[in-house]
C-alpha positions as semicolon CSV with decimal commas, in nm:
position;residue;x (nm);y (nm);z (nm)
1;M;-0,418;29,956;21,683
2;D;-0,305;29,981;21,319
3;D;-0,405;30,347;21,330
4;K;-0,081;30,417;21,515
5;W;0,135;30,363;21,205
6;C;0,062;30,697;21,040
7;A;0,186;30,870;21,354
8;A;0,480;30,630;21,396
9;F;0,595;30,675;21,037
10;G;0,589;31,052;21,088
11;V;0,816;31,015;21,392
12;A;1,048;30,787;21,195
13;D;1,072;31,053;20,925
14;E;1,175;31,309;21,186
15;V;1,444;31,072;21,315
16;R;1,569;31,024;20,959
17;A;1,590;31,399;20,918
18;G;1,786;31,420;21,243
19;F;2,043;31,167;21,126
20;A;2,066;31,346;20,790
21;R;2,149;31,671;20,970
22;L;2,419;31,498;21,172
23;L;2,566;31,368;20,848
24;D;2,537;31,709;20,680
25;D;2,360;31,517;20,407
26;P;2,020;31,650;20,296
27;A;2,037;31,446;19,973
28;G;2,105;31,107;20,129
29;Q;1,845;30,841;20,203
30;I;1,831;30,720;20,564
31;V;1,730;30,361;20,645
32;L;1,639;30,301;21,009
33;G;1,705;29,977;21,193
34;Q;1,724;29,829;21,541
35;S;2,099;29,764;21,519
36;T;2,397;29,823;21,293
37;H;2,428;29,444;21,262
38;E;2,088;29,427;21,098
39;L;2,171;29,709;20,855
40;V;2,521;29,590;20,763
41;A;2,383;29,241;20,698
42;R;2,121;29,388;20,464
43;L;2,388;29,574;20,269
44;L;2,611;29,267;20,245
45;S;2,314;29,068;20,116
46;A;2,286;29,313;19,824
47;L;2,645;29,273;19,703
48;P;2,733;29,067;19,392
49;L;2,956;28,828;19,584
50;R;2,935;28,552;19,323
51;E;3,082;28,775;19,056
52;R;3,305;28,981;19,288
53;P;3,393;28,761;19,588
54;R;3,633;29,003;19,758
55;L;3,575;29,236;20,053
56;V;3,838;29,481;20,175
57;T;3,847;29,608;20,534
58;T;4,085;29,672;20,824
59;D;4,190;29,455;21,114
60;A;4,050;29,714;21,358
61;E;3,677;29,707;21,282
62;F;3,412;29,665;21,548
63;H;3,271;29,315;21,595
64;T;2,956;29,387;21,393
65;I;3,162;29,399;21,075
66;R;3,439;29,168;21,196
67;R;3,209;28,876;21,276
68;L;2,997;28,904;20,962
69;L;3,307;28,906;20,745
70;D;3,462;28,618;20,938
71;R;3,154;28,410;20,861
72;L;3,151;28,506;20,494
73;A;3,517;28,406;20,474
74;E;3,417;28,059;20,594
75;E;3,186;28,040;20,291
76;G;3,467;28,121;20,049
77;V;3,446;28,499;20,023
78;E;3,793;28,654;20,012
79;V;3,826;28,899;20,300
80;V;4,132;29,124;20,284
81;R;4,220;29,300;20,610
82;V;4,477;29,576;20,592
83;A;4,672;29,659;20,906
84;A;4,559;29,954;21,116
85;D;4,861;29,942;21,348
86;G;5,171;30,146;21,290
87;V;4,980;30,459;21,194
88;G;5,106;30,768;21,372
89;A;5,106;31,142;21,327
90;G;5,223;31,337;21,025
91;P;5,239;31,166;20,685
92;G;5,114;30,841;20,834
93;E;4,774;30,984;20,927
94;E;4,622;30,856;20,603
95;A;4,815;30,530;20,597
96;I;4,502;30,321;20,659
97;A;4,333;30,482;20,360
98;E;4,643;30,422;20,148
99;R;4,645;30,054;20,242
100;L;4,276;30,019;20,161
101;V;4,321;30,187;19,822
102;G;4,610;29,953;19,745
103;A;4,395;29,647;19,826
104;V;4,103;29,742;19,600
105;D;4,083;29,562;19,265
106;D;3,826;29,468;19,000
107;R;3,711;29,169;19,207
108;T;3,622;29,385;19,508
109;A;3,253;29,406;19,592
110;A;3,290;29,646;19,886
111;V;3,526;29,827;20,118
112;L;3,426;29,848;20,485
113;V;3,603;30,090;20,720
114;S;3,538;30,296;21,034
115;S;3,570;30,673;21,043
116;V;3,697;30,644;21,403
117;L;3,853;30,320;21,529
118;F;3,660;30,179;21,823
119;R;3,964;30,052;22,018
120;D;4,184;30,361;22,033
121;A;3,974;30,651;21,894
122;R;4,201;30,718;21,595
123;I;4,031;30,921;21,323
124;V;4,078;30,757;20,984
125;G;4,182;31,020;20,731
126;G;4,165;31,005;20,355
127;L;3,824;30,842;20,322
128;D;3,765;31,049;20,008
129;R;4,053;30,863;19,843
130;V;3,901;30,531;19,941
131;A;3,568;30,645;19,797
132;R;3,729;30,733;19,465
133;A;3,914;30,401;19,449
134;A;3,594;30,207;19,518
135;E;3,404;30,408;19,260
136;R;3,668;30,341;18,992
137;V;3,614;29,965;19,015
138;G;3,239;29,978;19,083
139;A;3,266;29,865;19,447
140;A;3,054;29,987;19,736
141;L;3,210;30,178;20,026
142;L;3,063;30,136;20,375
143;V;3,182;30,379;20,643
144;D;3,106;30,295;21,006
145;A;3,050;30,636;21,166
146;Y;2,930;30,512;21,505
147;H;3,224;30,669;21,692
148;S;3,196;30,995;21,499
149;L;2,837;31,114;21,537
150;G;2,791;31,313;21,854
151;A;3,163;31,321;21,928
152;L;3,292;31,518;21,629
153;P;3,142;31,668;21,313
154;F;3,089;31,432;21,021
155;S;3,007;31,564;20,675
156;V;2,921;31,332;20,387
157;P;2,988;31,596;20,119
158;G;3,278;31,744;20,314
159;Q;3,459;31,410;20,311
160;G;3,373;31,326;19,952
161;L;3,139;31,044;20,053
162;E;2,835;31,129;19,842
163;G;2,844;30,785;19,681
164;A;2,916;30,595;20,002
165;Y;2,703;30,398;20,245
166;V;2,730;30,517;20,606
167;V;2,617;30,321;20,910
168;G;2,588;30,431;21,272
169;G;2,363;30,459;21,573
170;G;2,259;30,658;21,874
171;Y;2,344;30,425;22,161
172;K;2,669;30,606;22,249
173;Y;2,736;30,976;22,208
174;L;2,396;31,074;22,070
175;Q;2,223;30,937;22,384
176;L;1,926;30,799;22,189
177;G;1,926;30,462;22,362
178;E;1,883;30,122;22,202
179;G;1,700;30,056;21,877
180;N;1,807;30,372;21,692
181;C;2,052;30,289;21,415
182;F;2,073;30,402;21,055
183;L;2,218;30,320;20,717
184;R;2,273;30,609;20,479
185;I;2,240;30,500;20,117
186;P;2,340;30,722;19,825
187;P;2,075;30,891;19,608
188;G;1,964;30,672;19,320
189;C;2,074;30,348;19,488
190;T;1,949;30,046;19,289
191;L;2,085;29,762;19,503
192;R;1,844;29,475;19,573
193;P;1,921;29,347;19,924
194;V;1,808;28,993;20,000
195;L;1,746;29,050;20,371
196;T;1,447;29,281;20,356
197;G;1,086;29,260;20,469
198;W;0,754;29,342;20,314
199;F;0,793;29,710;20,402
200;A;1,049;29,716;20,120
201;E;0,758;29,670;19,878
202;F;0,558;29,973;19,993
203;G;0,453;30,158;19,680
204;A;0,528;29,855;19,464
205;L;0,250;29,616;19,573
206;A;-0,029;29,762;19,360
207;G;-0,117;29,541;19,065
208;T;0,018;29,220;19,218
209;D;-0,144;28,951;19,427
210;G;0,130;28,965;19,685
211;R;0,318;28,664;19,547
212;G;0,534;28,842;19,290
213;D;0,355;28,675;18,996
214;S;0,319;28,858;18,668
215;P;-0,036;28,982;18,595
216;G;-0,066;28,737;18,305
217;G;0,019;28,436;18,517
218;G;0,338;28,362;18,324
219;E;0,693;28,363;18,448
220;A;0,734;28,516;18,791
221;A;0,838;28,881;18,784
222;P;1,142;29,000;18,981
223;V;1,077;29,079;19,345
224;P;0,974;29,447;19,353
225;Y;1,145;29,715;19,559
226;A;1,022;30,054;19,672
227;E;1,222;30,366;19,592
228;G;1,463;30,544;19,824
229;H;1,531;30,428;20,178
230;A;1,236;30,187;20,172
231;R;1,421;29,944;19,943
232;F;1,626;29,844;20,250
233;A;1,328;29,831;20,486
234;G;1,235;29,543;20,712
235;S;0,888;29,474;20,843
236;T;0,669;29,544;21,147
237;Y;0,878;29,690;21,429
238;D;0,843;29,846;21,773
239;P;0,835;30,224;21,712
240;V;0,881;30,330;22,076
241;S;1,256;30,387;22,040
242;H;1,192;30,642;21,765
243;Y;0,980;30,854;21,998
244;R;1,267;30,857;22,245
245;A;1,514;30,947;21,968
246;R;1,295;31,231;21,847
247;A;1,270;31,375;22,197
248;V;1,648;31,365;22,248
249;M;1,718;31,513;21,904
250;R;1,478;31,798;21,977
251;F;1,643;31,858;22,314
252;F;1,989;31,873;22,156
253;R;1,867;32,129;21,903
254;E;1,694;32,339;22,169
255;Q;2,015;32,346;22,376
256;G;2,234;32,431;22,077
257;L;2,429;32,107;22,110
258;T;2,557;32,109;21,755
259;P;2,829;31,865;21,640
260;E;3,078;32,152;21,646
261;R;2,992;32,252;22,003
262;L;2,991;31,891;22,120
263;R;3,336;31,844;21,969
264;R;3,468;32,148;22,155
265;V;3,329;32,013;22,481
266;S;3,457;31,660;22,414
267;L;3,805;31,770;22,311
268;G;3,834;31,996;22,616
269;Q;3,740;31,704;22,840
270;I;3,985;31,467;22,672
271;R;4,264;31,722;22,706
272;R;4,189;31,768;23,075
273;L;4,194;31,394;23,136
274;A;4,518;31,355;22,940
275;A;4,691;31,641;23,123
276;G;4,580;31,504;23,458
277;F;4,702;31,155;23,373
278;D;5,038;31,287;23,247
279;A;5,085;31,475;23,574
280;L;5,055;31,150;23,771
281;G;5,395;31,043;23,640
282;L;5,307;30,672;23,644
283;D;5,548;30,404;23,529
284;P;5,475;30,360;23,154
285;G;5,540;29,991;23,200
286;V;5,226;29,984;23,414
287;L;4,994;30,235;23,247
288;K;5,070;30,474;22,963
289;R;4,917;30,703;22,705
290;D;5,011;30,707;22,337
291;R;5,137;31,057;22,263
292;T;5,247;30,999;21,903
293;L;4,910;31,112;21,772
294;P;4,766;31,451;21,879
295;L;4,437;31,441;22,066
296;E;4,285;31,645;21,782
297;K;4,330;31,335;21,564
298;R;4,127;31,118;21,798
299;G;3,757;31,082;21,864
300;G;3,553;31,113;22,181
301;F;3,743;30,900;22,431
302;L;4,088;30,881;22,588
303;V;4,279;30,554;22,572
304;L;4,524;30,432;22,835
305;E;4,724;30,115;22,781
306;A;4,829;29,859;23,041
307;P;5,110;29,703;22,838
308;G;5,254;29,452;23,085
309;R;5,143;29,188;23,332
310;R;5,158;29,405;23,643
311;L;4,814;29,557;23,581
312;A;4,537;29,436;23,350
313;A;4,302;29,685;23,186
314;G;4,002;29,477;23,291
315;E;4,119;29,475;23,653
316;L;4,169;29,850;23,642
317;C;3,824;29,900;23,491
318;R;3,658;29,698;23,768
319;A;3,849;29,877;24,042
320;L;3,756;30,217;23,901
321;R;3,390;30,120;23,889
322;E;3,402;30,033;24,259
323;R;3,511;30,394;24,311
324;G;3,228;30,536;24,102
325;V;3,427;30,589;23,782
326;W;3,269;30,420;23,480
327;S;3,493;30,315;23,195
328;D;3,538;30,015;22,970
329;H;3,824;29,821;22,818
330;R;3,925;29,645;22,498
331;G;4,209;29,402;22,552
332;S;4,495;29,593;22,715
333;L;4,330;29,931;22,650
334;L;4,123;30,126;22,904
335;R;3,875;30,370;22,748
336;L;3,758;30,687;22,924
337;G;3,466;30,852;22,743
338;P;3,330;31,163;22,914
339;A;2,982;31,286;22,822
340;P;2,872;31,652;22,784
341;Y;2,705;31,646;23,125
342;V;3,026;31,544;23,309
343;V;3,185;31,842;23,485
344;D;3,555;31,918;23,528
345;S;3,566;31,820;23,896
346;Q;3,440;31,473;23,804
347;L;3,714;31,438;23,545
348;D;3,971;31,533;23,809
349;D;3,817;31,281;24,048
350;A;3,855;31,013;23,780
351;V;4,226;31,090;23,743
352;A;4,270;31,075;24,119
353;A;4,091;30,739;24,123
354;I;4,331;30,605;23,861
355;R;4,626;30,701;24,081
356;E;4,462;30,541;24,385
357;V;4,381;30,218;24,201
358;V;4,730;30,181;24,054
359;R;4,881;30,227;24,401
360;S;4,631;29,999;24,575
361;L;4,696;29,719;24,328
362;G;5,067;29,750;24,389
363;A;5,150;29,818;24,027
């Protein structure tokens, strides 16, 4: 059965190349993992937190980052969370980046921020400024691009992120299913993550007895690391998900579903949903849409807010599902995320279902 690994590693390489294309990043190294949690934890384990016990982030990160940082804070790591609220259109579009830059100092080990906020789809501008601020003090920058890839174009060089770490996965817009996540590490990365497996020693095991001892039997040598993406590798894994990812990536390329085309489709769908919702004329005290930020400044889903007690977003989500409309919610926010295969008539049906549910619930 071990003979399968040569074939499996070849498939993994094709998946890496697919993620690199989506990142517009032929020079970057792509680490594959089962989840973003696994990959973010590996990166955090490589940071010099004893010497630089400060991490800078926002208060709007997905729970993968939020929970890990909460736990590190319990162990004495200083976690600085800048506010993501109060950021609107115009000059405020890069306010999150400005706040992150202002929080970075010489004690900062890393900055962690999303390219698109998972709660309300806001695109975070000015990441190049954050990258420069992190580089000035020798801190790492981790960008969570999960809500970018497949919904809008993302370019590592185009955003000035050549020296950044980028994490994401294919469970949402890329339609790759579970088990297909990645961590982009910059070329020449020399970090030594603690949470790695024996695959991280591929190419570095020759000449040792597998215990890390020096050939002369003296003081133990440092734990070796392979070059490139393998220095963040784990160990034996189930490669089936990579075969699925490869098939989907090939299908997208055959159909010409480029990031640019997918963005045009997505933005057209979001605009149609927004226009349909606006035409309903609902009481904004029951259900409303934030119009302070243009839809072009948001990612691949439309957000509606149930601000009062007359209608809960969770209740609305359940009622819509009973009518065949699938959505999800985060707190008081309902998220509508159309996929490329959803047609206009289905979007219109979803808007009609929202009207019906609001009326049926007496809100």
